[in-house]
TIBA-378430 format. One record per atom (N, C-alpha, C, CB): chain; x, y, z; residue in three letters; atom name; residue number from 0. Coordinates in pm, whole numbers, plus 32768, in hexadecimal, padded with zeros to 4 digits. Glycine has a CB too. Layout:
<nodes>
('A' (X Y Z) 'ala' 'CA' NUM)
...
</nodes>
This chain:
<nodes>
('A' (7E3D 85F1 835A) 'met' 'N' 0)
('A' (7E7F 857D 8323) 'met' 'CA' 0)
('A' (7E1D 850B 830C) 'met' 'C' 0)
('A' (7EEE 8551 837F) 'met' 'CB' 0)
('A' (7DB4 8502 835D) 'asp' 'N' 1)
('A' (7D53 8495 834E) 'asp' 'CA' 1)
('A' (7CF0 84B2 82E0) 'asp' 'C' 1)
('A' (7D0A 847C 83D0) 'asp' 'CB' 1)
('A' (7CC0 844B 82A1) 'glu' 'N' 2)
('A' (7C52 8456 8244) 'glu' 'CA' 2)
('A' (7BF3 83E4 8263) 'glu' 'C' 2)
('A' (7C84 8452 81AF) 'glu' 'CB' 2)
('A' (7B77 83F2 8235) 'lys' 'N' 3)
('A' (7B13 838C 8254) 'lys' 'CA' 3)
('A' (7B3B 8308 8216) 'lys' 'C' 3)
('A' (7A88 83B8 8222) 'lys' 'CB' 3)
('A' (7B39 829F 8264) 'arg' 'N' 4)
('A' (7B61 821A 8239) 'arg' 'CA' 4)
('A' (7AF2 81B6 8256) 'arg' 'C' 4)
('A' (7BE2 81EF 827E) 'arg' 'CB' 4)
('A' (7AE8 8150 8204) 'ala' 'N' 5)
('A' (7A87 80E6 821B) 'ala' 'CA' 5)
('A' (7A9F 80A6 82A3) 'ala' 'C' 5)
('A' (7A8E 807C 81AC) 'ala' 'CB' 5)
('A' (7B1C 8091 82C8) 'leu' 'N' 6)
('A' (7B3D 8057 8349) 'leu' 'CA' 6)
('A' (7AFE 80A8 83BA) 'leu' 'C' 6)
('A' (7BD5 8050 835B) 'leu' 'CB' 6)
('A' (7B08 812D 83AF) 'leu' 'N' 7)
('A' (7AD4 8182 8419) 'leu' 'CA' 7)
('A' (7A3C 818A 8415) 'leu' 'C' 7)
('A' (7B0F 820C 840F) 'leu' 'CB' 7)
('A' (7A00 816F 83A3) 'ser' 'N' 8)
('A' (796E 8169 839B) 'ser' 'CA' 8)
('A' (793A 80F1 83E8) 'ser' 'C' 8)
('A' (7940 8162 8308) 'ser' 'CB' 8)
('A' (7981 8081 83DD) 'trp' 'N' 9)
('A' (7958 8007 8423) 'trp' 'CA' 9)
('A' (797F 800B 84B6) 'trp' 'C' 9)
('A' (7996 7F8E 83E1) 'trp' 'CB' 9)
('A' (79EF 8049 84D5) 'phe' 'N' 10)
('A' (7A21 804D 855F) 'phe' 'CA' 10)
('A' (7A43 80DE 8584) 'phe' 'C' 10)
('A' (7A9E 7FF2 856F) 'phe' 'CB' 10)
('A' (79DF 8131 859B) 'pro' 'N' 11)
('A' (79F7 81BF 85B4) 'pro' 'CA' 11)
('A' (7A4F 81DA 862F) 'pro' 'C' 11)
('A' (7975 8206 85C5) 'pro' 'CB' 11)
('A' (7A50 8181 8690) 'ala' 'N' 12)
('A' (7AA4 8196 8707) 'ala' 'CA' 12)
('A' (7B39 8198 86E3) 'ala' 'C' 12)
('A' (7A89 8128 876E) 'ala' 'CB' 12)
('A' (7B5E 815C 8673) 'leu' 'N' 13)
('A' (7BEA 815C 8649) 'leu' 'CA' 13)
('A' (7C1B 81E6 861C) 'leu' 'C' 13)
('A' (7BFE 80F8 85D8) 'leu' 'CB' 13)
('A' (7BBF 823F 85FD) 'ala' 'N' 14)
('A' (7BE5 82C3 85CB) 'ala' 'CA' 14)
('A' (7C3F 830D 862D) 'ala' 'C' 14)
('A' (7B68 8317 85AF) 'ala' 'CB' 14)
('A' (7C33 82F0 86AE) 'glu' 'N' 15)
('A' (7C87 832E 8713) 'glu' 'CA' 15)
('A' (7D12 82F1 8719) 'glu' 'C' 15)
('A' (7C45 8324 879A) 'glu' 'CB' 15)
('A' (7D22 827A 86E0) 'gln' 'N' 16)
('A' (7D9F 8230 86EE) 'gln' 'CA' 16)
('A' (7DEB 821D 866C) 'gln' 'C' 16)
('A' (7D84 81AB 872A) 'gln' 'CB' 16)
('A' (7DA6 8220 85FC) 'val' 'N' 17)
('A' (7DE2 81FF 857B) 'val' 'CA' 17)
('A' (7DEA 827D 8524) 'val' 'C' 17)
('A' (7D92 8190 8533) 'val' 'CB' 17)
('A' (7E60 8298 84F1) 'arg' 'N' 18)
('A' (7E74 830B 8499) 'arg' 'CA' 18)
('A' (7EA4 82DA 8411) 'arg' 'C' 18)
('A' (7EDB 836F 84D8) 'arg' 'CB' 18)
('A' (7E8B 832C 83AC) 'phe' 'N' 19)
('A' (7EB8 830D 8324) 'phe' 'CA' 19)
('A' (7EF8 8388 82E7) 'phe' 'C' 19)
('A' (7E41 82DC 82CD) 'phe' 'CB' 19)
('A' (7F66 8375 82A0) 'phe' 'N' 20)
('A' (7F9D 83DD 824B) 'phe' 'CA' 20)
('A' (7F6C 83BC 81BF) 'phe' 'C' 20)
('A' (803C 83E6 8253) 'phe' 'CB' 20)
('A' (7F18 840F 8182) 'pro' 'N' 21)
('A' (7ED9 83EB 8103) 'pro' 'CA' 21)
('A' (7F3E 83DE 808F) 'pro' 'C' 21)
('A' (7E70 8452 80DE) 'pro' 'CB' 21)
('A' (7F46 8367 805A) 'leu' 'N' 22)
('A' (7F9A 834B 7FE6) 'leu' 'CA' 22)
('A' (7F48 8316 7F71) 'leu' 'C' 22)
('A' (8007 82E6 800B) 'leu' 'CB' 22)
('A' (7EE1 82C9 7F90) 'gly' 'N' 23)
('A' (7E98 8281 7F2A) 'gly' 'CA' 23)
('A' (7E13 82BF 7F06) 'gly' 'C' 23)
('A' (7E81 81F7 7F55) 'gly' 'CB' 23)
('A' (7DDE 8290 7E98) 'ala' 'N' 24)
('A' (7D59 82B6 7E69) 'ala' 'CA' 24)
('A' (7CFD 8240 7E86) 'ala' 'C' 24)
('A' (7D59 82DC 7DCF) 'ala' 'CB' 24)
('A' (7CAD 824E 7EEE) 'phe' 'N' 25)
('A' (7C57 81E0 7F19) 'phe' 'CA' 25)
('A' (7BC5 8209 7F14) 'phe' 'C' 25)
('A' (7C7D 81B4 7FA7) 'phe' 'CB' 25)
('A' (7B6B 81AC 7F02) 'pro' 'N' 26)
('A' (7B84 811F 7EEE) 'pro' 'CA' 26)
('A' (7BB2 8103 7E5F) 'pro' 'C' 26)
('A' (7B06 80CE 7F0D) 'pro' 'CB' 26)
('A' (7BFF 8099 7E50) 'thr' 'N' 27)
('A' (7C2A 8072 7DCA) 'thr' 'CA' 27)
('A' (7BB6 802A 7D86) 'thr' 'C' 27)
('A' (7CA9 8016 7DD0) 'thr' 'CB' 27)
('A' (7BAD 8039 7D02) 'pro' 'N' 28)
('A' (7B39 8001 7CBB) 'pro' 'CA' 28)
('A' (7B3E 7F69 7CAA) 'pro' 'C' 28)
('A' (7B2C 8042 7C34) 'pro' 'CB' 28)
('A' (7AC9 7F31 7C9A) 'leu' 'N' 29)
('A' (7ABA 7EA6 7C70) 'leu' 'CA' 29)
('A' (7AA2 7EA7 7BDA) 'leu' 'C' 29)
('A' (7A45 7E5D 7CBD) 'leu' 'CB' 29)
('A' (7AE3 7E4F 7B92) 'glu' 'N' 30)
('A' (7AD3 7E49 7B01) 'glu' 'CA' 30)
('A' (7AA2 7DBD 7ADB) 'glu' 'C' 30)
('A' (7B5A 7E6A 7AB7) 'glu' 'CB' 30)
('A' (7A35 7DBB 7A94) 'arg' 'N' 31)
('A' (79FD 7D3A 7A6C) 'arg' 'CA' 31)
('A' (7A51 7CFF 79FB) 'arg' 'C' 31)
('A' (796A 7D4A 7A40) 'arg' 'CB' 31)
('A' (7A68 7C7D 7A03) 'met' 'N' 32)
('A' (7ABC 7C35 79A3) 'met' 'CA' 32)
('A' (7A63 7BE5 7944) 'met' 'C' 32)
('A' (7B22 7BD8 79EB) 'met' 'CB' 32)
('A' (7A1A 7C2B 78ED) 'thr' 'N' 33)
('A' (79B7 7BE9 7898) 'thr' 'CA' 33)
('A' (79F6 7B86 7836) 'thr' 'C' 33)
('A' (7967 7C51 784C) 'thr' 'CB' 33)
('A' (7A69 7BA9 77FD) 'lys' 'N' 34)
('A' (7AA9 7B4D 779F) 'lys' 'CA' 34)
('A' (7AD6 7ACD 77E3) 'lys' 'C' 34)
('A' (7B21 7B90 775C) 'lys' 'CB' 34)
('A' (7B08 7AD8 785D) 'leu' 'N' 35)
('A' (7B2F 7A62 78A8) 'leu' 'CA' 35)
('A' (7AB5 7A0E 78CD) 'leu' 'C' 35)
('A' (7B7E 7A8A 7926) 'leu' 'CB' 35)
('A' (7A49 7A51 78F4) 'glu' 'N' 36)
('A' (79CC 7A09 7912) 'glu' 'CA' 36)
('A' (79A1 79B5 789B) 'glu' 'C' 36)
('A' (795D 7A6C 7938) 'glu' 'CB' 36)
('A' (79A5 79F3 7824) 'glu' 'N' 37)
('A' (797D 79AC 77AA) 'glu' 'CA' 37)
('A' (79DD 7939 778B) 'glu' 'C' 37)
('A' (7977 7A0D 7734) 'glu' 'CB' 37)
('A' (7A5F 7952 779C) 'ala' 'N' 38)
('A' (7AC4 78EF 7779) 'ala' 'CA' 38)
('A' (7ABB 7872 77D0) 'ala' 'C' 38)
('A' (7B4E 792B 7784) 'ala' 'CB' 38)
('A' (7A99 7882 784E) 'ile' 'N' 39)
('A' (7A96 780E 78A7) 'ile' 'CA' 39)
('A' (7A08 77E5 78CE) 'ile' 'C' 39)
('A' (7AE7 782B 7925) 'ile' 'CB' 39)
('A' (79A5 782D 7898) 'gly' 'N' 40)
('A' (791A 780B 78B5) 'gly' 'CA' 40)
('A' (78F4 7820 7946) 'gly' 'C' 40)
('A' (7900 777D 788F) 'gly' 'CB' 40)
('A' (7928 788A 7982) 'ala' 'N' 41)
('A' (790E 78A6 7A0F) 'ala' 'CA' 41)
('A' (78A6 7914 7A1D) 'ala' 'C' 41)
('A' (7990 78CD 7A58) 'ala' 'CB' 41)
('A' (7873 7920 7A97) 'gly' 'N' 42)
('A' (781A 798E 7AB9) 'gly' 'CA' 42)
('A' (786B 7A0D 7AC7) 'gly' 'C' 42)
('A' (77CC 7971 7B3C) 'gly' 'CB' 42)
('A' (7832 7A73 7B02) 'pro' 'N' 43)
('A' (7879 7AF4 7B0D) 'pro' 'CA' 43)
('A' (78FF 7AE8 7B55) 'pro' 'C' 43)
('A' (7821 7B58 7B55) 'pro' 'CB' 43)
('A' (7968 7B1A 7B13) 'leu' 'N' 44)
('A' (79EE 7B1D 7B4D) 'leu' 'CA' 44)
('A' (7A1F 7BAE 7B4F) 'leu' 'C' 44)
('A' (7A50 7AC2 7AFE) 'leu' 'CB' 44)
('A' (7A58 7BD5 7BBF) 'tyr' 'N' 45)
('A' (7A8A 7C5E 7BCE) 'tyr' 'CA' 45)
('A' (7B1A 7C5C 7BFE) 'tyr' 'C' 45)
('A' (7A32 7CAE 7C30) 'tyr' 'CB' 45)
('A' (7B62 7CC4 7BDB) 'val' 'N' 46)
('A' (7BE9 7CD7 7C10) 'val' 'CA' 46)
('A' (7BEA 7D60 7C54) 'val' 'C' 46)
('A' (7C58 7CCE 7B9E) 'val' 'CB' 46)
('A' (7C24 7D66 7CCA) 'lys' 'N' 47)
('A' (7C31 7DE4 7D12) 'lys' 'CA' 47)
('A' (7CB1 7E26 7CE3) 'lys' 'C' 47)
('A' (7C32 7DCF 7DAE) 'lys' 'CB' 47)
('A' (7CA8 7E9D 7CB0) 'arg' 'N' 48)
('A' (7D17 7EE3 7C6F) 'arg' 'CA' 48)
('A' (7D71 7F2B 7CD4) 'arg' 'C' 48)
('A' (7CE2 7F46 7C0A) 'arg' 'CB' 48)
('A' (7DB7 7EDD 7D25) 'glu' 'N' 49)
('A' (7E12 7F17 7D88) 'glu' 'CA' 49)
('A' (7E88 7F5C 7D44) 'glu' 'C' 49)
('A' (7E44 7EAA 7DE7) 'glu' 'CB' 49)
('A' (7EA1 7F3D 7CC5) 'asp' 'N' 50)
('A' (7F0C 7F82 7C7D) 'asp' 'CA' 50)
('A' (7EED 8016 7C6C) 'asp' 'C' 50)
('A' (7F22 7F41 7BF5) 'asp' 'CB' 50)
('A' (7E71 803E 7C82) 'leu' 'N' 51)
('A' (7E49 80C9 7C71) 'leu' 'CA' 51)
('A' (7E48 8117 7CF4) 'leu' 'C' 51)
('A' (7DBF 80D0 7C31) 'leu' 'CB' 51)
('A' (7E82 80DF 7D5F) 'thr' 'N' 52)
('A' (7E80 8125 7DDF) 'thr' 'CA' 52)
('A' (7ECA 81A9 7DDA) 'thr' 'C' 52)
('A' (7EBB 80CE 7E4B) 'thr' 'CB' 52)
('A' (7F39 81AE 7D91) 'ala' 'N' 53)
('A' (7F88 8229 7D8C) 'ala' 'CA' 53)
('A' (7FDC 822B 7D0E) 'ala' 'C' 53)
('A' (7FE3 8236 7E09) 'ala' 'CB' 53)
('A' (7FF9 82A3 7CDD) 'thr' 'N' 54)
('A' (804F 82B0 7C69) 'thr' 'CA' 54)
('A' (80E0 829A 7C95) 'thr' 'C' 54)
('A' (803E 833B 7C25) 'thr' 'CB' 54)
('A' (8131 826D 7C3A) 'gly' 'N' 55)
('A' (81BE 8255 7C58) 'gly' 'CA' 55)
('A' (81D8 81C8 7C86) 'gly' 'C' 55)
('A' (81EE 82B5 7CBF) 'gly' 'CB' 55)
('A' (8191 819D 7CEB) 'phe' 'N' 56)
('A' (819E 8114 7D1D) 'phe' 'CA' 56)
('A' (8122 80F8 7D70) 'phe' 'C' 56)
('A' (8220 8101 7D71) 'phe' 'CB' 56)
('A' (80C9 80A7 7D38) 'gly' 'N' 57)
('A' (804C 8086 7D7D) 'gly' 'CA' 57)
('A' (8054 7FFF 7DBF) 'gly' 'C' 57)
('A' (7FD7 808B 7D1D) 'gly' 'CB' 57)
('A' (7FE0 7FC9 7DDB) 'gly' 'N' 58)
('A' (7FD7 7F46 7E19) 'gly' 'CA' 58)
('A' (7FAD 7F4F 7EAA) 'gly' 'C' 58)
('A' (805B 7EFE 7E0E) 'gly' 'CB' 58)
('A' (7F9B 7EDC 7EE7) 'asn' 'N' 59)
('A' (7F69 7ED9 7F70) 'asn' 'CA' 59)
('A' (7FCD 7F0F 7FD6) 'asn' 'C' 59)
('A' (7F42 7E4D 7F95) 'asn' 'CB' 59)
('A' (804B 7F19 7FB4) 'lys' 'N' 60)
('A' (80B0 7F4E 8011) 'lys' 'CA' 60)
('A' (8091 7FDF 8036) 'lys' 'C' 60)
('A' (813C 7F44 7FD4) 'lys' 'CB' 60)
('A' (8050 8028 7FDC) 'val' 'N' 61)
('A' (802E 80B4 7FF5) 'val' 'CA' 61)
('A' (7FD7 80C0 8072) 'val' 'C' 61)
('A' (7FE7 80F2 7F7B) 'val' 'CB' 61)
('A' (7F7A 8063 8083) 'arg' 'N' 62)
('A' (7F21 8067 80F8) 'arg' 'CA' 62)
('A' (7F72 805E 817A) 'arg' 'C' 62)
('A' (7EBB 7FF3 80F1) 'arg' 'CB' 62)
('A' (7FD3 8005 817E) 'thr' 'N' 63)
('A' (8026 7FF5 81F5) 'thr' 'CA' 63)
('A' (8078 8072 820F) 'thr' 'C' 63)
('A' (8082 7F7D 81E6) 'thr' 'CB' 63)
('A' (80B2 80AA 81A6) 'leu' 'N' 64)
('A' (8108 811F 81B7) 'leu' 'CA' 64)
('A' (80BB 8198 81EA) 'leu' 'C' 64)
('A' (814C 8141 8134) 'leu' 'CB' 64)
('A' (803B 81A2 81CA) 'glu' 'N' 65)
('A' (7FEE 8214 81FB) 'glu' 'CA' 65)
('A' (7FEE 8218 8295) 'glu' 'C' 65)
('A' (7F5D 820E 81C6) 'glu' 'CB' 65)
('A' (7FE0 81A6 82D3) 'gly' 'N' 66)
('A' (7FE4 81A1 8365) 'gly' 'CA' 66)
('A' (806F 81B3 839D) 'gly' 'C' 66)
('A' (7FAB 811F 8394) 'gly' 'CB' 66)
('A' (80D1 8174 835D) 'leu' 'N' 67)
('A' (815C 817F 838D) 'leu' 'CA' 67)
('A' (818F 820F 8381) 'leu' 'C' 67)
('A' (81B7 8120 833F) 'leu' 'CB' 67)
('A' (8174 8250 8312) 'phe' 'N' 68)
('A' (81A1 82DA 8300) 'phe' 'CA' 68)
('A' (815E 8337 8364) 'phe' 'C' 68)
('A' (8184 830A 8271) 'phe' 'CB' 68)
('A' (80DD 8324 837C) 'ala' 'N' 69)
('A' (8096 8379 83DD) 'ala' 'CA' 69)
('A' (80D6 836D 8467) 'ala' 'C' 69)
('A' (8001 8353 83E4) 'ala' 'CB' 69)
('A' (80F3 82F2 8490) 'glu' 'N' 70)
('A' (8130 82E0 8514) 'glu' 'CA' 70)
('A' (81BC 831B 8518) 'glu' 'C' 70)
('A' (8135 824C 8539) 'glu' 'CB' 70)
('A' (820A 8306 84AF) 'ala' 'N' 71)
('A' (8291 833D 84AC) 'ala' 'CA' 71)
('A' (828E 83D5 84B7) 'ala' 'C' 71)
('A' (82D9 8314 842A) 'ala' 'CB' 71)
('A' (8234 8415 846F) 'leu' 'N' 72)
('A' (822A 84A7 8474) 'leu' 'CA' 72)
('A' (81FB 84D8 84FC) 'leu' 'C' 72)
('A' (81CB 84D9 8408) 'leu' 'CB' 72)
('A' (819D 8491 8539) 'glu' 'N' 73)
('A' (816F 84B7 85BE) 'glu' 'CA' 73)
('A' (81DF 84AF 8625) 'glu' 'C' 73)
('A' (80FA 845F 85E9) 'glu' 'CB' 73)
('A' (823D 8456 8610) 'arg' 'N' 74)
('A' (82AF 8446 866B) 'arg' 'CA' 74)
('A' (8322 84A3 8649) 'arg' 'C' 74)
('A' (82DF 83B7 866A) 'arg' 'CB' 74)
('A' (8311 84F3 85DF) 'gly' 'N' 75)
('A' (8378 8553 85B9) 'gly' 'CA' 75)
('A' (83E8 851A 8564) 'gly' 'C' 75)
('A' (83B2 858E 8632) 'gly' 'CB' 75)
('A' (83D3 84A5 852A) 'ala' 'N' 76)
('A' (843B 8466 84D7) 'ala' 'CA' 76)
('A' (8457 84B8 845A) 'ala' 'C' 76)
('A' (8412 83D8 84B1) 'ala' 'CB' 76)
('A' (84D2 84B3 8430) 'lys' 'N' 77)
('A' (84FB 84F3 83B3) 'lys' 'CA' 77)
('A' (8522 848A 834B) 'lys' 'C' 77)
('A' (8572 8553 83CC) 'lys' 'CB' 77)
('A' (853E 8410 837B) 'gln' 'N' 78)
('A' (8567 83A3 8324) 'gln' 'CA' 78)
('A' (8523 8324 8353) 'gln' 'C' 78)
('A' (8602 8393 8322) 'gln' 'CB' 78)
('A' (8505 82CB 82F4) 'ile' 'N' 79)
('A' (84C4 824D 8314) 'ile' 'CA' 79)
('A' (850E 81DD 82CC) 'ile' 'C' 79)
('A' (842D 824E 82EC) 'ile' 'CB' 79)
('A' (851E 816D 8311) 'trp' 'N' 80)
('A' (8567 80FB 82DC) 'trp' 'CA' 80)
('A' (850E 8082 82D4) 'trp' 'C' 80)
('A' (85E2 80DE 8331) 'trp' 'CB' 80)
('A' (852E 8029 827A) 'thr' 'N' 81)
('A' (84EB 7FA8 8271) 'thr' 'CA' 81)
('A' (8553 7F3D 8258) 'thr' 'C' 81)
('A' (847E 7FA8 8202) 'thr' 'CB' 81)
('A' (8529 7EC2 8265) 'thr' 'N' 82)
('A' (8582 7E53 8248) 'thr' 'CA' 82)
('A' (8537 7DED 81F5) 'thr' 'C' 82)
('A' (85B9 7E14 82CA) 'thr' 'CB' 82)
('A' (857F 7DA2 81A5) 'gly' 'N' 83)
('A' (8541 7D3D 8152) 'gly' 'CA' 83)
('A' (85A7 7CFB 80F9) 'gly' 'C' 83)
('A' (84D1 7D78 8100) 'gly' 'CB' 83)
('A' (8578 7CA0 80A9) 'ala' 'N' 84)
('A' (85CF 7C5A 804B) 'ala' 'CA' 84)
('A' (85E7 7CAF 7FCF) 'ala' 'C' 84)
('A' (8591 7BD2 8023) 'ala' 'CB' 84)
('A' (8652 7C8F 7F87) 'tyr' 'N' 85)
('A' (866D 7CD2 7F07) 'tyr' 'CA' 85)
('A' (85ED 7CCE 7EB4) 'tyr' 'C' 85)
('A' (86E3 7C8D 7EB9) 'tyr' 'CB' 85)
('A' (85CD 7D3C 7E74) 'gly' 'N' 86)
('A' (8555 7D41 7E21) 'gly' 'CA' 86)
('A' (84D6 7D5B 7E71) 'gly' 'C' 86)
('A' (8547 7CC3 7DD5) 'gly' 'CB' 86)
('A' (84E2 7D84 7EEE) 'ser' 'N' 87)
('A' (846D 7D9B 7F43) 'ser' 'CA' 87)
('A' (8413 7E08 7F09) 'ser' 'C' 87)
('A' (849A 7DC3 7FD0) 'ser' 'CB' 87)
('A' (8396 7DE3 7EEC) 'asn' 'N' 88)
('A' (8335 7E46 7EBC) 'asn' 'CA' 88)
('A' (8318 7EAD 7F27) 'asn' 'C' 88)
('A' (82B4 7E02 7E90) 'asn' 'CB' 88)
('A' (8317 7E83 7FA5) 'his' 'N' 89)
('A' (82FE 7EE1 8012) 'his' 'CA' 89)
('A' (836C 7F4B 8015) 'his' 'C' 89)
('A' (82F8 7E96 8099) 'his' 'CB' 89)
('A' (83EA 7F23 8008) 'ala' 'N' 90)
('A' (8459 7F82 800A) 'ala' 'CA' 90)
('A' (8450 7FE4 7F96) 'ala' 'C' 90)
('A' (84DE 7F38 8007) 'ala' 'CB' 90)
('A' (842E 7FB3 7F21) 'val' 'N' 91)
('A' (8422 800B 7EAB) 'val' 'CA' 91)
('A' (83AD 806B 7EBE) 'val' 'C' 91)
('A' (840E 7FB7 7E2A) 'val' 'CB' 91)
('A' (833C 8039 7EEF) 'cys' 'N' 92)
('A' (82C8 808D 7F05) 'cys' 'CA' 92)
('A' (82E7 80FA 7F6C) 'cys' 'C' 92)
('A' (824F 8039 7F33) 'cys' 'CB' 92)
('A' (832B 80D5 7FD5) 'met' 'N' 93)
('A' (834F 8138 803B) 'met' 'CA' 93)
('A' (83AC 81A3 8002) 'met' 'C' 93)
('A' (8392 80F3 80B3) 'met' 'CB' 93)
('A' (840F 817A 7FB6) 'ala' 'N' 94)
('A' (846B 81DA 7F7A) 'ala' 'CA' 94)
('A' (8422 8238 7F1A) 'ala' 'C' 94)
('A' (84DC 8191 7F31) 'ala' 'CB' 94)
('A' (83BF 8203 7ED3) 'ala' 'N' 95)
('A' (8374 8254 7E73) 'ala' 'CA' 95)
('A' (831A 82BA 7EB8) 'ala' 'C' 95)
('A' (8320 81FB 7E19) 'ala' 'CB' 95)
('A' (82E1 8296 7F2C) 'his' 'N' 96)
('A' (827D 82ED 7F6B) 'his' 'CA' 96)
('A' (82AE 833C 7FE3) 'his' 'C' 96)
('A' (820A 829B 7F95) 'his' 'CB' 96)
('A' (831E 8317 801F) 'ala' 'N' 97)
('A' (834F 8360 8095) 'ala' 'CA' 97)
('A' (8360 83F6 807B) 'ala' 'C' 97)
('A' (83D3 8325 80C2) 'ala' 'CB' 97)
('A' (8395 841F 8008) 'pro' 'N' 98)
('A' (83A3 84AF 7FF1) 'pro' 'CA' 98)
('A' (831D 84FB 7FF4) 'pro' 'C' 98)
('A' (83E6 84C6 7F6B) 'pro' 'CB' 98)
('A' (82B1 84B9 7FD1) 'arg' 'N' 99)
('A' (822D 84FA 7FD6) 'arg' 'CA' 99)
('A' (8206 851E 8065) 'arg' 'C' 99)
('A' (81C2 849E 7F98) 'arg' 'CB' 99)
('A' (823E 84D3 80C5) 'ala' 'N' 100)
('A' (8223 84ED 8153) 'ala' 'CA' 100)
('A' (8292 8542 8191) 'ala' 'C' 100)
('A' (8215 8468 81A0) 'ala' 'CB' 100)
('A' (82F1 856D 813E) 'gly' 'N' 101)
('A' (8360 85BC 8172) 'gly' 'CA' 101)
('A' (83C6 8568 81BD) 'gly' 'C' 101)
('A' (832C 8629 81CB) 'gly' 'CB' 101)
('A' (83CB 84E8 81A0) 'leu' 'N' 102)
('A' (8426 848C 81E4) 'leu' 'CA' 102)
('A' (8493 845B 8186) 'leu' 'C' 102)
('A' (83D9 8415 821E) 'leu' 'CB' 102)
('A' (850B 844B 81BB) 'arg' 'N' 103)
('A' (8574 8403 8172) 'arg' 'CA' 103)
('A' (855F 836F 8191) 'arg' 'C' 103)
('A' (8606 8434 819A) 'arg' 'CB' 103)
('A' (858B 8319 8138) 'ser' 'N' 104)
('A' (8576 828A 814F) 'ser' 'CA' 104)
('A' (85F8 823D 813B) 'ser' 'C' 104)
('A' (850A 8253 80F1) 'ser' 'CB' 104)
('A' (85FA 81CB 817A) 'gly' 'N' 105)
('A' (866B 8170 816B) 'gly' 'CA' 105)
('A' (863A 80E2 8176) 'gly' 'C' 105)
('A' (86D9 818D 81D4) 'gly' 'CB' 105)
('A' (8688 8085 8141) 'ala' 'N' 106)
('A' (8661 7FF8 8146) 'ala' 'CA' 106)
('A' (86DB 7FA2 8164) 'ala' 'C' 106)
('A' (861F 7FCC 80C1) 'ala' 'CB' 106)
('A' (86C9 7F45 81BF) 'leu' 'N' 107)
('A' (872E 7EE1 81DD) 'leu' 'CA' 107)
('A' (8700 7E61 8199) 'leu' 'C' 107)
('A' (8743 7ECD 8279) 'leu' 'CB' 107)
('A' (8744 7E3B 812F) 'leu' 'N' 108)
('A' (8719 7DC8 80DF) 'leu' 'CA' 108)
('A' (8777 7D53 80F2) 'leu' 'C' 108)
('A' (8712 7DEE 804B) 'leu' 'CB' 108)
('A' (873F 7CDC 80ED) 'phe' 'N' 109)
('A' (878E 7C63 80FB) 'phe' 'CA' 109)
('A' (8770 7C08 8084) 'phe' 'C' 109)
('A' (876E 7C1A 8181) 'phe' 'CB' 109)
('A' (87D0 7BB0 8062) 'pro' 'N' 110)
('A' (87BB 7B58 7FEF) 'pro' 'CA' 110)
('A' (874D 7AF2 800A) 'pro' 'C' 110)
('A' (883C 7B10 7FC9) 'pro' 'CB' 110)
('A' (870E 7AC9 7FA1) 'gln' 'N' 111)
('A' (86AD 7A5B 7FAC) 'gln' 'CA' 111)
('A' (86D3 79F1 7F47) 'gln' 'C' 111)
('A' (861A 7A8D 7F95) 'gln' 'CB' 111)
('A' (86B7 7974 7F65) 'pro' 'N' 112)
('A' (86DA 790A 7F07) 'pro' 'CA' 112)
('A' (8694 7920 7E80) 'pro' 'C' 112)
('A' (86B3 7880 7F42) 'pro' 'CB' 112)
('A' (86DA 7900 7E18) 'val' 'N' 113)
('A' (86A0 790B 7D92) 'val' 'CA' 113)
('A' (863E 7898 7D81) 'val' 'C' 113)
('A' (870F 7908 7D22) 'val' 'CB' 113)
('A' (85C0 78BC 7D71) 'thr' 'N' 114)
('A' (8557 785A 7D59) 'thr' 'CA' 114)
('A' (8502 788A 7CE6) 'thr' 'C' 114)
('A' (8500 7844 7DD8) 'thr' 'CB' 114)
('A' (84AA 7837 7CB8) 'arg' 'N' 115)
('A' (8454 785D 7C48) 'arg' 'CA' 115)
('A' (8400 78D8 7C6A) 'arg' 'C' 115)
('A' (83F9 77E8 7C21) 'arg' 'CB' 115)
('A' (83C8 78DE 7CE3) 'thr' 'N' 116)
('A' (8373 794F 7D08) 'thr' 'CA' 116)
('A' (83C4 79CB 7D2B) 'thr' 'C' 116)
('A' (831B 792A 7D7C) 'thr' 'CB' 116)
('A' (843D 79BA 7D5F) 'ala' 'N' 117)
('A' (848E 7A2E 7D82) 'ala' 'CA' 117)
('A' (84D6 7A65 7D09) 'ala' 'C' 117)
('A' (84F3 7A0A 7DEF) 'ala' 'CB' 117)
</nodes>
């Protein structure tokens, strides 16, 4: 279930304590933003392409789920639940990737105030 991780390269003692269920394609690439550099007259600007972590639903949530799924499977879980506000990216990401780990998923969602960012 484990694969070589940058975290474990820096902290090898964690290898005995931290497990991952592989979901993502890591490391994600850095992409230089040359047009933006030119437009604003800045030096080198890069964006880390976390959207490329996994097909179906990527982003930084995939990194968290790799650890949560590994622990759930080690404990013999068949289903995993999360909680969050309506529109939770974490809940959607979990629902998208749980079947890859052989897990059913569920989410307990609560309303959030309508705001510009929400």
